[in-house]
Predicted model as a PDB file, atoms N, CA, C, CB and O in Angstrom, pLDDT in the B-factor column:
MODEL        1                                                                  
ATOM      1  N   GLU A   1      -5.588 -13.822  -0.461  1.00 68.00           N  
ATOM      2  CA  GLU A   1      -5.173 -14.626  -0.501  1.00 68.00           C  
ATOM      3  C   GLU A   1      -5.608 -15.998  -1.155  1.00 68.00           C  
ATOM      4  CB  GLU A   1      -4.976 -14.510   0.365  1.00 68.00           C  
ATOM      5  O   GLU A   1      -5.340 -17.150  -0.815  1.00 68.00           O  
ATOM      6  N   HIS A   2      -6.491 -15.427  -2.379  1.00 72.00           N  
ATOM      7  CA  HIS A   2      -7.576 -15.898  -3.208  1.00 72.00           C  
ATOM      8  C   HIS A   2      -6.868 -15.542  -4.218  1.00 72.00           C  
ATOM      9  CB  HIS A   2      -9.024 -15.377  -3.102  1.00 72.00           C  
ATOM     10  O   HIS A   2      -6.700 -16.417  -5.068  1.00 72.00           O  
ATOM     11  N   LEU A   3      -6.290 -14.305  -4.441  1.00 70.00           N  
ATOM     12  CA  LEU A   3      -5.098 -14.515  -5.792  1.00 70.00           C  
ATOM     13  C   LEU A   3      -3.894 -14.851  -5.541  1.00 70.00           C  
ATOM     14  CB  LEU A   3      -4.777 -13.331  -6.611  1.00 70.00           C  
ATOM     15  O   LEU A   3      -3.043 -14.609  -6.396  1.00 70.00           O  
ATOM     16  N   GLY A   4      -3.687 -15.208  -4.851  1.00 73.00           N  
ATOM     17  CA  GLY A   4      -1.979 -15.206  -4.840  1.00 73.00           C  
ATOM     18  C   GLY A   4      -1.330 -13.299  -5.332  1.00 73.00           C  
ATOM     19  O   GLY A   4      -1.694 -12.532  -6.224  1.00 73.00           O  
ATOM     20  N   VAL A   5      -0.219 -13.171  -4.182  1.00 71.00           N  
ATOM     21  CA  VAL A   5       0.149 -11.979  -4.373  1.00 71.00           C  
ATOM     22  C   VAL A   5       0.239 -11.362  -6.208  1.00 71.00           C  
ATOM     23  CB  VAL A   5       1.515 -12.019  -3.558  1.00 71.00           C  
ATOM     24  O   VAL A   5      -0.353 -10.479  -6.829  1.00 71.00           O  
ATOM     25  N   PRO A   6       1.211 -12.288  -6.530  1.00 70.00           N  
ATOM     26  CA  PRO A   6       0.322 -11.311  -7.935  1.00 70.00           C  
ATOM     27  C   PRO A   6      -0.199 -11.296  -8.669  1.00 70.00           C  
ATOM     28  CB  PRO A   6       0.503 -10.812  -8.625  1.00 70.00           C  
ATOM     29  O   PRO A   6       0.026 -10.416  -9.499  1.00 70.00           O  
ATOM     30  N   ASP A   7      -0.987 -12.000  -8.839  1.00 72.00           N  
ATOM     31  CA  ASP A   7      -2.740 -10.965  -9.339  1.00 72.00           C  
ATOM     32  C   ASP A   7      -2.956  -9.927  -8.083  1.00 72.00           C  
ATOM     33  CB  ASP A   7      -4.678 -12.283  -9.373  1.00 72.00           C  
ATOM     34  O   ASP A   7      -4.063  -9.403  -7.956  1.00 72.00           O  
ATOM     35  N   ALA A   8      -2.336  -9.753  -7.538  1.00 72.00           N  
ATOM     36  CA  ALA A   8      -3.184  -8.040  -5.965  1.00 72.00           C  
ATOM     37  C   ALA A   8      -2.592  -7.824  -5.947  1.00 72.00           C  
ATOM     38  CB  ALA A   8      -3.806  -7.736  -4.384  1.00 72.00           C  
ATOM     39  O   ALA A   8      -2.545  -7.637  -4.731  1.00 72.00           O  
ATOM     40  N   VAL A   9      -1.483  -7.480  -6.354  1.00 79.00           N  
ATOM     41  CA  VAL A   9       0.232  -6.012  -6.559  1.00 79.00           C  
ATOM     42  C   VAL A   9      -0.728  -5.170  -7.100  1.00 79.00           C  
ATOM     43  CB  VAL A   9       2.088  -6.288  -8.045  1.00 79.00           C  
ATOM     44  O   VAL A   9      -1.088  -5.625  -8.186  1.00 79.00           O  
ATOM     45  N   MET A  10      -1.635  -3.530  -6.645  1.00 83.00           N  
ATOM     46  CA  MET A  10      -2.006  -2.804  -7.170  1.00 83.00           C  
ATOM     47  C   MET A  10      -0.448  -1.816  -7.646  1.00 83.00           C  
ATOM     48  CB  MET A  10      -3.161  -2.347  -6.338  1.00 83.00           C  
ATOM     49  O   MET A  10       0.726  -2.046  -7.358  1.00 83.00           O  
ATOM     50  N   GLY A  11      -0.916  -0.952  -8.272  1.00 91.00           N  
ATOM     51  CA  GLY A  11      -1.231   0.570  -8.310  1.00 91.00           C  
ATOM     52  C   GLY A  11       0.631   0.839  -9.182  1.00 91.00           C  
ATOM     53  O   GLY A  11       1.538   0.307  -9.822  1.00 91.00           O  
ATOM     54  N   PRO A  12       0.228   1.858  -8.645  1.00 94.00           N  
ATOM     55  CA  PRO A  12       1.695   3.098  -9.983  1.00 94.00           C  
ATOM     56  C   PRO A  12       2.947   2.391 -10.800  1.00 94.00           C  
ATOM     57  CB  PRO A  12       2.992   4.464  -8.792  1.00 94.00           C  
ATOM     58  O   PRO A  12       3.664   2.892 -11.666  1.00 94.00           O  
ATOM     59  N   VAL A  13       2.981   0.646 -10.064  1.00 94.00           N  
ATOM     60  CA  VAL A  13       3.876  -0.021 -10.324  1.00 94.00           C  
ATOM     61  C   VAL A  13       3.768  -0.860 -11.452  1.00 94.00           C  
ATOM     62  CB  VAL A  13       4.130  -0.550  -9.382  1.00 94.00           C  
ATOM     63  O   VAL A  13       4.472  -1.079 -12.438  1.00 94.00           O  
ATOM     64  N   ILE A  14       3.009  -1.145 -11.152  1.00 92.00           N  
ATOM     65  CA  ILE A  14       1.425  -2.722 -12.343  1.00 92.00           C  
ATOM     66  C   ILE A  14       1.117  -1.078 -13.721  1.00 92.00           C  
ATOM     67  CB  ILE A  14      -1.715  -3.446 -10.474  1.00 92.00           C  
ATOM     68  O   ILE A  14       1.454  -0.998 -14.902  1.00 92.00           O  
ATOM     69  N   ARG A  15       0.530  -0.274 -13.013  1.00 93.00           N  
ATOM     70  CA  ARG A  15       1.081   0.497 -14.555  1.00 93.00           C  
ATOM     71  C   ARG A  15       1.560   1.215 -14.514  1.00 93.00           C  
ATOM     72  CB  ARG A  15       0.471   0.991 -15.468  1.00 93.00           C  
ATOM     73  O   ARG A  15       1.020   2.304 -14.316  1.00 93.00           O  
ATOM     74  N   GLY A  16       2.655   1.113 -14.644  1.00 95.00           N  
ATOM     75  CA  GLY A  16       3.425   1.315 -14.975  1.00 95.00           C  
ATOM     76  C   GLY A  16       3.340   2.884 -14.686  1.00 95.00           C  
ATOM     77  O   GLY A  16       3.372   3.803 -15.504  1.00 95.00           O  
ATOM     78  N   ASP A  17       3.254   2.923 -13.665  1.00 96.00           N  
ATOM     79  CA  ASP A  17       3.654   5.043 -13.638  1.00 96.00           C  
ATOM     80  C   ASP A  17       4.455   5.094 -12.916  1.00 96.00           C  
ATOM     81  CB  ASP A  17       2.557   6.376 -13.036  1.00 96.00           C  
ATOM     82  O   ASP A  17       4.487   4.687 -11.755  1.00 96.00           O  
ATOM     83  N   LEU A  18       5.450   5.768 -13.712  1.00 96.00           N  
ATOM     84  CA  LEU A  18       6.934   6.293 -13.415  1.00 96.00           C  
ATOM     85  C   LEU A  18       6.266   8.422 -12.653  1.00 96.00           C  
ATOM     86  CB  LEU A  18       8.274   6.214 -15.703  1.00 96.00           C  
ATOM     87  O   LEU A  18       6.658   8.976 -11.626  1.00 96.00           O  
ATOM     88  N   GLY A  19       5.337   8.917 -13.611  1.00 96.00           N  
ATOM     89  CA  GLY A  19       5.221  10.585 -12.861  1.00 96.00           C  
ATOM     90  C   GLY A  19       4.747  10.273 -11.622  1.00 96.00           C  
ATOM     91  O   GLY A  19       5.014  11.144 -10.794  1.00 96.00           O  
ATOM     92  N   THR A  20       3.613   8.537 -10.838  1.00 96.00           N  
ATOM     93  CA  THR A  20       3.161   8.977 -10.634  1.00 96.00           C  
ATOM     94  C   THR A  20       4.133   8.798  -9.187  1.00 96.00           C  
ATOM     95  CB  THR A  20       1.986   8.828 -11.100  1.00 96.00           C  
ATOM     96  O   THR A  20       4.100   9.606  -8.258  1.00 96.00           O  
ATOM     97  N   ILE A  21       4.891   7.705  -9.220  1.00 96.00           N  
ATOM     98  CA  ILE A  21       5.811   7.160  -8.861  1.00 96.00           C  
ATOM     99  C   ILE A  21       6.802   8.125  -7.720  1.00 96.00           C  
ATOM    100  CB  ILE A  21       6.362   6.733 -10.107  1.00 96.00           C  
ATOM    101  O   ILE A  21       7.150   8.286  -6.550  1.00 96.00           O  
ATOM    102  N   LYS A  22       6.956   8.788  -9.751  1.00 95.00           N  
ATOM    103  CA  LYS A  22       8.755   9.975  -8.939  1.00 95.00           C  
ATOM    104  C   LYS A  22       7.269  10.761  -7.825  1.00 95.00           C  
ATOM    105  CB  LYS A  22      10.181  12.094 -10.933  1.00 95.00           C  
ATOM    106  O   LYS A  22       6.990  10.106  -6.821  1.00 95.00           O  
ATOM    107  N   GLN A  23       6.690  11.685  -8.002  1.00 96.00           N  
ATOM    108  CA  GLN A  23       6.182  12.564  -7.020  1.00 96.00           C  
ATOM    109  C   GLN A  23       5.756  12.021  -5.950  1.00 96.00           C  
ATOM    110  CB  GLN A  23       5.264  13.283  -7.419  1.00 96.00           C  
ATOM    111  O   GLN A  23       5.946  12.777  -4.997  1.00 96.00           O  
ATOM    112  N   HIS A  24       5.032  10.597  -5.524  1.00 95.00           N  
ATOM    113  CA  HIS A  24       5.756  10.212  -4.386  1.00 95.00           C  
ATOM    114  C   HIS A  24       7.275  10.517  -4.023  1.00 95.00           C  
ATOM    115  CB  HIS A  24       5.629   8.973  -4.405  1.00 95.00           C  
ATOM    116  O   HIS A  24       7.725  11.479  -3.401  1.00 95.00           O  
ATOM    117  N   LEU A  25       7.706   9.817  -4.386  1.00 95.00           N  
ATOM    118  CA  LEU A  25       9.432   9.923  -4.079  1.00 95.00           C  
ATOM    119  C   LEU A  25       9.829  10.909  -3.926  1.00 95.00           C  
ATOM    120  CB  LEU A  25      10.365   9.533  -4.954  1.00 95.00           C  
ATOM    121  O   LEU A  25      10.907  10.875  -3.334  1.00 95.00           O  
ATOM    122  N   GLN A  26       9.273  12.489  -4.333  1.00 94.00           N  
ATOM    123  CA  GLN A  26       9.702  13.912  -3.844  1.00 94.00           C  
ATOM    124  C   GLN A  26       8.649  14.200  -1.905  1.00 94.00           C  
ATOM    125  CB  GLN A  26       8.988  15.350  -5.560  1.00 94.00           C  
ATOM    126  O   GLN A  26       9.068  14.306  -0.753  1.00 94.00           O  
ATOM    127  N   VAL A  27       7.464  14.215  -2.425  1.00 95.00           N  
ATOM    128  CA  VAL A  27       6.282  14.064  -1.302  1.00 95.00           C  
ATOM    129  C   VAL A  27       6.873  13.230  -0.335  1.00 95.00           C  
ATOM    130  CB  VAL A  27       4.832  13.377  -1.814  1.00 95.00           C  
ATOM    131  O   VAL A  27       7.182  13.868   0.671  1.00 95.00           O  
ATOM    132  N   LEU A  28       7.232  11.610  -0.263  1.00 95.00           N  
ATOM    133  CA  LEU A  28       8.409  11.007   1.083  1.00 95.00           C  
ATOM    134  C   LEU A  28       9.481  11.928   1.600  1.00 95.00           C  
ATOM    135  CB  LEU A  28       9.403   9.680   0.560  1.00 95.00           C  
ATOM    136  O   LEU A  28       9.857  11.975   2.771  1.00 95.00           O  
ATOM    137  N   HIS A  29      10.061  12.865   0.313  1.00 93.00           N  
ATOM    138  CA  HIS A  29      11.522  13.119   0.696  1.00 93.00           C  
ATOM    139  C   HIS A  29      10.984  14.352   1.806  1.00 93.00           C  
ATOM    140  CB  HIS A  29      12.755  13.662  -0.816  1.00 93.00           C  
ATOM    141  O   HIS A  29      11.408  14.552   2.945  1.00 93.00           O  
ATOM    142  N   VAL A  30      10.092  14.966   1.190  1.00 95.00           N  
ATOM    143  CA  VAL A  30       9.830  16.153   2.049  1.00 95.00           C  
ATOM    144  C   VAL A  30       9.128  16.204   2.859  1.00 95.00           C  
ATOM    145  CB  VAL A  30       9.527  17.027   1.620  1.00 95.00           C  
ATOM    146  O   VAL A  30       9.181  17.310   3.398  1.00 95.00           O  
ATOM    147  N   GLU A  31       8.016  15.177   3.544  1.00 95.00           N  
ATOM    148  CA  GLU A  31       7.450  14.738   4.597  1.00 95.00           C  
ATOM    149  C   GLU A  31       7.753  13.725   5.007  1.00 95.00           C  
ATOM    150  CB  GLU A  31       6.448  14.716   4.562  1.00 95.00           C  
ATOM    151  O   GLU A  31       7.070  13.371   5.968  1.00 95.00           O  
ATOM    152  N   SER A  32       8.476  13.085   4.716  1.00 94.00           N  
ATOM    153  CA  SER A  32       8.232  11.615   4.993  1.00 94.00           C  
ATOM    154  C   SER A  32       9.520  10.721   4.837  1.00 94.00           C  
ATOM    155  CB  SER A  32       7.118  11.078   4.004  1.00 94.00           C  
ATOM    156  O   SER A  32       9.319   9.565   4.465  1.00 94.00           O  
ATOM    157  N   PRO A  33      10.964  11.158   5.104  1.00 92.00           N  
ATOM    158  CA  PRO A  33      11.851  10.903   4.842  1.00 92.00           C  
ATOM    159  C   PRO A  33      12.209   8.894   5.537  1.00 92.00           C  
ATOM    160  CB  PRO A  33      12.572  12.258   5.303  1.00 92.00           C  
ATOM    161  O   PRO A  33      12.970   7.956   5.299  1.00 92.00           O  
ATOM    162  N   GLN A  34      11.188   9.202   6.345  1.00 91.00           N  
ATOM    163  CA  GLN A  34      12.167   7.750   7.076  1.00 91.00           C  
ATOM    164  C   GLN A  34      11.061   6.966   6.022  1.00 91.00           C  
ATOM    165  CB  GLN A  34      12.096   7.219   9.444  1.00 91.00           C  
ATOM    166  O   GLN A  34      11.331   5.766   5.978  1.00 91.00           O  
ATOM    167  N   MET A  35      10.279   7.207   5.449  1.00 94.00           N  
ATOM    168  CA  MET A  35       9.417   6.022   4.528  1.00 94.00           C  
ATOM    169  C   MET A  35      10.077   5.424   3.485  1.00 94.00           C  
ATOM    170  CB  MET A  35       8.171   6.551   3.813  1.00 94.00           C  
ATOM    171  O   MET A  35      10.179   4.264   3.085  1.00 94.00           O  
ATOM    172  N   ALA A  36      10.838   7.343   2.862  1.00 93.00           N  
ATOM    173  CA  ALA A  36      11.125   6.710   1.192  1.00 93.00           C  
ATOM    174  C   ALA A  36      11.706   5.598   0.621  1.00 93.00           C  
ATOM    175  CB  ALA A  36      11.845   7.422   0.524  1.00 93.00           C  
ATOM    176  O   ALA A  36      11.440   5.095  -0.471  1.00 93.00           O  
ATOM    177  N   ALA A  37      12.716   5.169   1.638  1.00 93.00           N  
ATOM    178  CA  ALA A  37      13.638   3.718   1.942  1.00 93.00           C  
ATOM    179  C   ALA A  37      12.252   2.498   1.836  1.00 93.00           C  
ATOM    180  CB  ALA A  37      14.605   3.743   3.999  1.00 93.00           C  
ATOM    181  O   ALA A  37      12.053   1.793   0.846  1.00 93.00           O  
ATOM    182  N   THR A  38      11.691   2.488   2.686  1.00 94.00           N  
ATOM    183  CA  THR A  38      10.111   1.959   2.607  1.00 94.00           C  
ATOM    184  C   THR A  38       9.480   1.611   1.322  1.00 94.00           C  
ATOM    185  CB  THR A  38       9.173   3.000   3.131  1.00 94.00           C  
ATOM    186  O   THR A  38       9.365   0.593   0.641  1.00 94.00           O  
ATOM    187  N   TYR A  39       9.119   2.830   1.249  1.00 94.00           N  
ATOM    188  CA  TYR A  39       8.398   3.048  -0.488  1.00 94.00           C  
ATOM    189  C   TYR A  39       9.639   2.646  -1.928  1.00 94.00           C  
ATOM    190  CB  TYR A  39       7.908   5.250  -0.707  1.00 94.00           C  
ATOM    191  O   TYR A  39       9.152   2.321  -3.011  1.00 94.00           O  
ATOM    192  N   ARG A  40      10.521   2.687  -1.837  1.00 95.00           N  
ATOM    193  CA  ARG A  40      11.236   2.502  -3.041  1.00 95.00           C  
ATOM    194  C   ARG A  40      11.821   0.808  -3.267  1.00 95.00           C  
ATOM    195  CB  ARG A  40      12.489   3.631  -2.960  1.00 95.00           C  
ATOM    196  O   ARG A  40      12.246   0.280  -4.295  1.00 95.00           O  
ATOM    197  N   SER A  41      11.645   0.219  -1.847  1.00 94.00           N  
ATOM    198  CA  SER A  41      11.909  -0.912  -2.042  1.00 94.00           C  
ATOM    199  C   SER A  41      10.652  -2.096  -1.988  1.00 94.00           C  
ATOM    200  CB  SER A  41      12.910  -1.050  -1.171  1.00 94.00           C  
ATOM    201  O   SER A  41      10.631  -3.295  -1.711  1.00 94.00           O  
ATOM    202  N   LEU A  42       9.850  -1.311  -2.314  1.00 93.00           N  
ATOM    203  CA  LEU A  42       8.154  -1.623  -2.611  1.00 93.00           C  
ATOM    204  C   LEU A  42       8.292  -1.797  -4.008  1.00 93.00           C  
ATOM    205  CB  LEU A  42       6.891  -0.301  -2.220  1.00 93.00           C  
ATOM    206  O   LEU A  42       8.242  -2.881  -4.590  1.00 93.00           O  
ATOM    207  N   VAL A  43       8.456  -0.767  -4.488  1.00 95.00           N  
ATOM    208  CA  VAL A  43       8.265  -0.978  -5.621  1.00 95.00           C  
ATOM    209  C   VAL A  43       9.242  -1.651  -6.324  1.00 95.00           C  
ATOM    210  CB  VAL A  43       7.985  -0.010  -6.080  1.00 95.00           C  
ATOM    211  O   VAL A  43       9.032  -1.867  -7.517  1.00 95.00           O  
ATOM    212  N   ARG A  44      10.429  -2.083  -5.737  1.00 94.00           N  
ATOM    213  CA  ARG A  44      11.621  -2.571  -6.380  1.00 94.00           C  
ATOM    214  C   ARG A  44      10.761  -3.952  -6.392  1.00 94.00           C  
ATOM    215  CB  ARG A  44      13.277  -2.431  -5.536  1.00 94.00           C  
ATOM    216  O   ARG A  44      10.642  -4.618  -7.420  1.00 94.00           O  
ATOM    217  N   LEU A  45      10.033  -4.407  -4.856  1.00 92.00           N  
ATOM    218  CA  LEU A  45       9.781  -5.849  -4.819  1.00 92.00           C  
ATOM    219  C   LEU A  45       8.442  -5.422  -6.000  1.00 92.00           C  
ATOM    220  CB  LEU A  45       9.380  -6.699  -2.973  1.00 92.00           C  
ATOM    221  O   LEU A  45       8.592  -6.555  -6.456  1.00 92.00           O  
ATOM    222  N   CYS A  46       7.366  -4.860  -6.830  1.00 92.00           N  
ATOM    223  CA  CYS A  46       6.642  -4.769  -7.134  1.00 92.00           C  
ATOM    224  C   CYS A  46       6.966  -5.495  -8.596  1.00 92.00           C  
ATOM    225  CB  CYS A  46       6.263  -3.650  -6.805  1.00 92.00           C  
ATOM    226  O   CYS A  46       6.147  -6.164  -9.225  1.00 92.00           O  
ATOM    227  N   LEU A  47       8.388  -5.209  -9.019  1.00 94.00           N  
ATOM    228  CA  LEU A  47       8.301  -4.352 -10.534  1.00 94.00           C  
ATOM    229  C   LEU A  47       8.483  -7.186 -11.181  1.00 94.00           C  
ATOM    230  CB  LEU A  47      10.976  -2.140 -11.098  1.00 94.00           C  
ATOM    231  O   LEU A  47       7.640  -7.918 -11.700  1.00 94.00           O  
ATOM    232  N   PRO A  48       9.255  -7.349 -10.917  1.00 92.00           N  
ATOM    233  CA  PRO A  48       8.818  -8.720 -11.157  1.00 92.00           C  
ATOM    234  C   PRO A  48       7.819  -9.367 -11.479  1.00 92.00           C  
ATOM    235  CB  PRO A  48       8.942  -9.207 -10.486  1.00 92.00           C  
ATOM    236  O   PRO A  48       7.754 -10.178 -12.403  1.00 92.00           O  
ATOM    237  N   TYR A  49       6.320  -8.817 -10.175  1.00 90.00           N  
ATOM    238  CA  TYR A  49       5.299  -9.404 -10.635  1.00 90.00           C  
ATOM    239  C   TYR A  49       4.184  -8.501 -11.759  1.00 90.00           C  
ATOM    240  CB  TYR A  49       4.694  -9.856  -9.369  1.00 90.00           C  
ATOM    241  O   TYR A  49       3.267  -8.933 -12.458  1.00 90.00           O  
ATOM    242  N   ALA A  50       4.618  -7.348 -11.611  1.00 92.00           N  
ATOM    243  CA  ALA A  50       3.964  -6.794 -13.512  1.00 92.00           C  
ATOM    244  C   ALA A  50       4.744  -7.305 -13.833  1.00 92.00           C  
ATOM    245  CB  ALA A  50       3.840  -5.216 -14.361  1.00 92.00           C  
ATOM    246  O   ALA A  50       4.650  -8.273 -13.079  1.00 92.00           O  
ATOM    247  N   ILE A  51       5.742  -7.534 -14.539  1.00 92.00           N  
ATOM    248  CA  ILE A  51       6.091  -8.707 -15.552  1.00 92.00           C  
ATOM    249  C   ILE A  51       6.018  -9.020 -15.703  1.00 92.00           C  
ATOM    250  CB  ILE A  51       6.411  -9.278 -15.931  1.00 92.00           C  
ATOM    251  O   ILE A  51       5.903  -9.239 -16.909  1.00 92.00           O  
ATOM    252  N   GLU A  52       5.809 -10.494 -13.970  1.00 89.00           N  
ATOM    253  CA  GLU A  52       5.185 -11.325 -14.926  1.00 89.00           C  
ATOM    254  C   GLU A  52       4.561 -11.996 -15.129  1.00 89.00           C  
ATOM    255  CB  GLU A  52       5.444 -11.708 -15.301  1.00 89.00           C  
ATOM    256  O   GLU A  52       4.581 -13.220 -15.258  1.00 89.00           O  
ATOM    257  N   ARG A  53       3.113 -10.409 -15.258  1.00 89.00           N  
ATOM    258  CA  ARG A  53       1.539 -10.501 -15.456  1.00 89.00           C  
ATOM    259  C   ARG A  53       1.898 -10.182 -17.439  1.00 89.00           C  
ATOM    260  CB  ARG A  53       0.307  -8.864 -14.224  1.00 89.00           C  
ATOM    261  O   ARG A  53       1.097 -10.649 -18.248  1.00 89.00           O  
ATOM    262  N   ASN A  54       2.609  -9.721 -17.722  1.00 91.00           N  
ATOM    263  CA  ASN A  54       2.500  -9.049 -18.559  1.00 91.00           C  
ATOM    264  C   ASN A  54       2.001  -7.704 -18.976  1.00 91.00           C  
ATOM    265  CB  ASN A  54       2.214  -9.611 -18.919  1.00 91.00           C  
ATOM    266  O   ASN A  54       1.224  -7.392 -19.878  1.00 91.00           O  
ATOM    267  N   LEU A  55       3.047  -6.531 -17.539  1.00 90.00           N  
ATOM    268  CA  LEU A  55       1.675  -5.312 -17.397  1.00 90.00           C  
ATOM    269  C   LEU A  55       2.988  -4.372 -17.699  1.00 90.00           C  
ATOM    270  CB  LEU A  55       0.479  -4.994 -15.469  1.00 90.00           C  
ATOM    271  O   LEU A  55       3.069  -3.215 -18.113  1.00 90.00           O  
ATOM    272  N   LEU A  56       4.123  -5.473 -17.272  1.00 92.00           N  
ATOM    273  CA  LEU A  56       4.770  -3.340 -18.169  1.00 92.00           C  
ATOM    274  C   LEU A  56       6.121  -4.337 -19.042  1.00 92.00           C  
ATOM    275  CB  LEU A  56       6.013  -1.211 -16.153  1.00 92.00           C  
ATOM    276  O   LEU A  56       6.358  -5.538 -18.915  1.00 92.00           O  
ATOM    277  N   ASP A  57       6.638  -3.577 -19.687  1.00 92.00           N  
ATOM    278  CA  ASP A  57       7.821  -4.279 -21.325  1.00 92.00           C  
ATOM    279  C   ASP A  57       8.788  -3.911 -19.841  1.00 92.00           C  
ATOM    280  CB  ASP A  57       8.226  -2.932 -23.707  1.00 92.00           C  
ATOM    281  O   ASP A  57       8.569  -3.347 -18.769  1.00 92.00           O  
ATOM    282  N   GLN A  58       9.792  -4.501 -20.413  1.00 91.00           N  
ATOM    283  CA  GLN A  58      11.541  -4.491 -19.546  1.00 91.00           C  
ATOM    284  C   GLN A  58      11.856  -2.690 -19.681  1.00 91.00           C  
ATOM    285  CB  GLN A  58      13.276  -5.756 -20.814  1.00 91.00           C  
ATOM    286  O   GLN A  58      12.135  -1.975 -18.718  1.00 91.00           O  
ATOM    287  N   GLU A  59      11.736  -2.255 -21.018  1.00 94.00           N  
ATOM    288  CA  GLU A  59      12.055  -0.727 -21.001  1.00 94.00           C  
ATOM    289  C   GLU A  59      11.444   0.143 -19.896  1.00 94.00           C  
ATOM    290  CB  GLU A  59      11.592  -0.119 -22.293  1.00 94.00           C  
ATOM    291  O   GLU A  59      12.106   1.012 -19.329  1.00 94.00           O  
ATOM    292  N   THR A  60      10.124  -0.123 -19.600  1.00 95.00           N  
ATOM    293  CA  THR A  60       9.133   0.773 -18.872  1.00 95.00           C  
ATOM    294  C   THR A  60      10.003   0.214 -16.947  1.00 95.00           C  
ATOM    295  CB  THR A  60       6.858   0.103 -19.367  1.00 95.00           C  
ATOM    296  O   THR A  60      10.499   1.145 -16.314  1.00 95.00           O  
ATOM    297  N   ALA A  61      10.055  -1.115 -16.353  1.00 94.00           N  
ATOM    298  CA  ALA A  61      10.577  -1.910 -15.239  1.00 94.00           C  
ATOM    299  C   ALA A  61      11.642  -1.423 -15.503  1.00 94.00           C  
ATOM    300  CB  ALA A  61      10.490  -3.397 -15.104  1.00 94.00           C  
ATOM    301  O   ALA A  61      11.567  -0.361 -14.885  1.00 94.00           O  
ATOM    302  N   GLU A  62      13.239  -1.437 -16.303  1.00 95.00           N  
ATOM    303  CA  GLU A  62      13.706  -0.445 -16.574  1.00 95.00           C  
ATOM    304  C   GLU A  62      14.375   0.912 -15.567  1.00 95.00           C  
ATOM    305  CB  GLU A  62      12.814  -0.234 -17.256  1.00 95.00           C  
ATOM    306  O   GLU A  62      15.136   1.013 -14.605  1.00 95.00           O  
ATOM    307  N   ALA A  63      13.565   1.837 -16.459  1.00 96.00           N  
ATOM    308  CA  ALA A  63      12.571   3.664 -15.656  1.00 96.00           C  
ATOM    309  C   ALA A  63      12.049   3.822 -14.777  1.00 96.00           C  
ATOM    310  CB  ALA A  63      11.427   4.352 -16.140  1.00 96.00           C  
ATOM    311  O   ALA A  63      11.830   4.999 -14.494  1.00 96.00           O  
ATOM    312  N   ILE A  64      11.653   2.979 -14.037  1.00 96.00           N  
ATOM    313  CA  ILE A  64      11.120   2.788 -12.626  1.00 96.00           C  
ATOM    314  C   ILE A  64      12.651   2.383 -11.354  1.00 96.00           C  
ATOM    315  CB  ILE A  64       9.798   1.246 -12.808  1.00 96.00           C  
ATOM    316  O   ILE A  64      13.064   2.914 -10.323  1.00 96.00           O  
ATOM    317  N   SER A  65      13.112   1.041 -12.283  1.00 95.00           N  
ATOM    318  CA  SER A  65      14.508   0.519 -11.061  1.00 95.00           C  
ATOM    319  C   SER A  65      15.237   2.381 -11.096  1.00 95.00           C  
ATOM    320  CB  SER A  65      16.222  -1.334 -12.085  1.00 95.00           C  
ATOM    321  O   SER A  65      15.365   3.313 -10.302  1.00 95.00           O  
ATOM    322  N   SER A  66      15.350   2.273 -11.624  1.00 95.00           N  
ATOM    323  CA  SER A  66      15.979   3.662 -12.356  1.00 95.00           C  
ATOM    324  C   SER A  66      16.209   4.319 -11.179  1.00 95.00           C  
ATOM    325  CB  SER A  66      14.979   4.626 -13.463  1.00 95.00           C  
ATOM    326  O   SER A  66      17.105   4.454 -10.346  1.00 95.00           O  
ATOM    327  N   ALA A  67      14.499   4.868 -11.513  1.00 94.00           N  
ATOM    328  CA  ALA A  67      13.840   6.209 -10.507  1.00 94.00           C  
ATOM    329  C   ALA A  67      14.421   6.134  -9.512  1.00 94.00           C  
ATOM    330  CB  ALA A  67      12.330   6.288 -10.049  1.00 94.00           C  
ATOM    331  O   ALA A  67      15.266   6.859  -8.986  1.00 94.00           O  
ATOM    332  N   VAL A  68      13.625   4.574  -9.036  1.00 94.00           N  
ATOM    333  CA  VAL A  68      14.301   4.571  -7.238  1.00 94.00           C  
ATOM    334  C   VAL A  68      14.896   4.963  -6.702  1.00 94.00           C  
ATOM    335  CB  VAL A  68      14.775   3.946  -6.661  1.00 94.00           C  
ATOM    336  O   VAL A  68      14.994   5.830  -5.833  1.00 94.00           O  
ATOM    337  N   SER A  69      15.965   3.593  -7.758  1.00 92.00           N  
ATOM    338  CA  SER A  69      17.043   4.261  -7.303  1.00 92.00           C  
ATOM    339  C   SER A  69      17.939   5.467  -7.119  1.00 92.00           C  
ATOM    340  CB  SER A  69      17.420   3.867  -7.553  1.00 92.00           C  
ATOM    341  O   SER A  69      18.657   5.604  -6.129  1.00 92.00           O  
ATOM    342  N   SER A  70      17.877   6.210  -7.973  1.00 88.00           N  
ATOM    343  CA  SER A  70      18.646   7.712  -7.796  1.00 88.00           C  
ATOM    344  C   SER A  70      17.381   8.580  -6.887  1.00 88.00           C  
ATOM    345  CB  SER A  70      19.061   8.635  -9.684  1.00 88.00           C  
ATOM    346  O   SER A  70      17.861   9.602  -6.399  1.00 88.00           O  
ATOM    347  N   ALA A  71      16.539   8.478  -6.701  1.00 74.00           N  
ATOM    348  CA  ALA A  71      15.822   9.152  -5.385  1.00 74.00           C  
ATOM    349  C   ALA A  71      16.675   9.612  -4.569  1.00 74.00           C  
ATOM    350  CB  ALA A  71      14.987   8.291  -4.552  1.00 74.00           C  
ATOM    351  O   ALA A  71      17.734   9.007  -4.400  1.00 74.00           O  
ATOM    352  N   PRO A  72      16.482  10.411  -4.107  1.00 71.00           N  
ATOM    353  CA  PRO A  72      16.952  11.427  -2.577  1.00 71.00           C  
ATOM    354  C   PRO A  72      16.475  10.220  -1.598  1.00 71.00           C  
ATOM    355  CB  PRO A  72      15.821  13.351  -2.189  1.00 71.00           C  
ATOM    356  O   PRO A  72      16.563  10.344  -0.376  1.00 71.00           O  
TER     357      PRO A  72                                                      
ENDMDL                                                                          
END                                                                             
């Protein structure tokens, strides 16, 4: 509550860690396909906060967005 949403969001999206995001999606596809759509949504929701905080450049944000859009 003290930080607000933009500063509280953390994880691979904020770090621009596309490799980890892709690995998460692969594992979710196999182990918990019902959660994969939720994960993709959460990744998309985190992107604007990462950009707002100047932690991601537009190119990385687009690569992450593309990865979650094309994931099975």
